[in-house]
N, C-alpha and C positions, 0 to 999 in steps of 0.2 A: 221807592221815593228817593228823589235826588236830595242829598244833604251836603251842602258845602261844609267844609271843616269848621268854619266860623259860626255855623248855625247848629252844630250838633249839640244835643242836650246830654249832660252827664246823667247817669242812671238815677241818681237821687232826684233830679229835676223831672225826669220822665215819670218816675213813680209818683211824685207829688201831683203832676198833671192828671194822671189816671185817677188818683184819689179825689181830686177836686172836680173833675169832669168825667164822672164814672159811667155815663151813658154811652156805650160804645156800639160799634157796628161789627158784627161777627160775619166774616166772609169765608166761604168754603169753596171747594171745587164746583164747577158748573156756574160760577158767579152768583151763587145763592147768598143772600145777605139778610140778617135779622138784627134789629136794634134792641139792645138789652142793657139793663143796669148790671154792673160788675162790682165785685169786692176784690181788692188786691191784698194778697198775703205776701209781703215783701221778702220774708225770710225763708220761703219754701224754694229750695234750689238756688242756683246761681243768680237768677233774675227775678224770681218770685213766681206766683201762680195767681190766676184769675178764677173767681167763682161766680156762678150765676145760674139762671134757670130759663128753660124754654117752656112755653105752653105746650102741653102734650099734643094739642090739636095742630100745632105747627109742624109740618112734615120735615122741616129743615134738620131736626136733630137725628132723624132716622139714618142709620148706616154711617154715622159720623164718628162712632167710638174708635179712637186710635188714629184719626185723621189729622193732618196738618191744617191749621186754620190761621187766618189773619184777623186781628181785631184792631179797629181804628178808633182812637179817642181824639175828638176834636176839641181843642182848647179855644180860647177867645181869638177872634179875628176881626179885622176891620179894614175898610178902604182907607188908603193914605193919599191925601191930595198933594200934588206937586206944589201947590201954593203955600204949603206949610214949611217948605224948605227955604233956608237962607240962600243956598246956592242955586243958580239958574244957568241954563235951562234944566228942566227936570220933567220926569214923567210920572203919572199915577202908578200906584202899586197896591198890593194887598199884604198886610202883615198878619202873622198868625203863629200859633203854636199847635203842634199835632204830634201824636205818638202812634206808631204802628207796632203791634205786638205779634210776633210769630210764635206759634206754639202747637201743642198736641192736645186735642180735645179728648176728655174722658167722661163718660156717663157715670152718674153717681146713684147710689141706692137711696131709698126713701128716707132713711134715718139721717144720712148726710145732707140730703136735700132739705129736710126739716131744720137742721142746724144752720144751713145757708139762709133760710127764711128768718130765723132768730137774729143772725148776724146782720142781715139786711135791715131789719127793723131797728136793731140797736144803733145802726149808723144813721138812718134817715128819720126815724120817729120812735125813740126808745120808750116813750110814754105808752105806746100801744102794747108793749110787752106786759104791762100791768093794768090793762084795760079790758077785762073779759067781756064787758058789755058790748064793746065795739068789735073785738076780735076774740071770739070764744074758742076754746079748745075744740069744741064740736065742729065749728065752722072750718077751722084749720084742718081737722082730720078729714072733713068732707072734701076740701079743695086740694089737699096734698096729692092725691092720685092724678090731678089734672095738670101737674107740672113735672118737668124732668130736670133734675139738677146736673150741672156740668162743672168740671174743673178743666182749665187750660194750663198745662205745664209750659211755662214760658221758655222758649229756646233762644229768642233774640228780641231786643227792644231797640227801635229806631226812633229817636225823638228829634224833632226839628223846631227850632225857635227862630223864625224869620221876623226879627224885631227891628231891623234897621240899625243895628249896633255898629255896622261898618261905616256909617255915614259920619260926617263931621259933628262935633259937639253942638254947633249952631243948628244944623239940620235936625239933630235928635231933640234939641230943645223945642224946635218948631213943631215936630210931630207930637211931642209930649203935650204941648199946649193945645194943639188941634184935637187930639183924642180926649183930653181932660174936659174941654169945653164943648164937645160935640153934643148935639141933640140925640144922637144915635146911641141907644143903650149898649149895643155891641162894642162901639168905639170906647165908651167909658169902661166897659168890662175889660177890654184889652189894656187900657191905660192902668187900671188897678192891678192887673196881672203883671204888667211890666215893672211895677214898683216892687214886686216880690223877687225879681230875678236880678242877681248881681250883674253889674256892668263889666 
């Protein structure tokens, strides 16, 4: 991924994007790709580690133990109209935030996989951990053999925030207003994300 120096994310910002937009695309050799939710452990190693699981029926996990993989996390993105700029002439573009994670995949045992399930529930719907009527221990025990837990030890993180911060204050104000008042929910999501990023 080409990242001009002005668009490079610091590690903290890249970690925050992974946590906020945690449904990633895991790509391995042979251009195989699987879409998976991930948990980030920031403090494991220099860059952190990702945890998740495959469906055992998905052949993508086979023969991947110890292999290098790429995981892509797409943040918010939206079309940017040239009519929003104060300066003319101008061209349309697309603003976005994205993180590419390079790492080594490791297959995990069933006990660690079960722990990943607990941590995933704790993040997305903690109430289920105390709701045996909906998610009983017997159901979990029956389904656990149908998944394969993974850890990706992160070797490098490349984050890009193409948010138009190189443009004039007047142009940035026009983009801000255009995104904020757009009927497109993706545009409004990008606007909200931009409010969290220091200028």
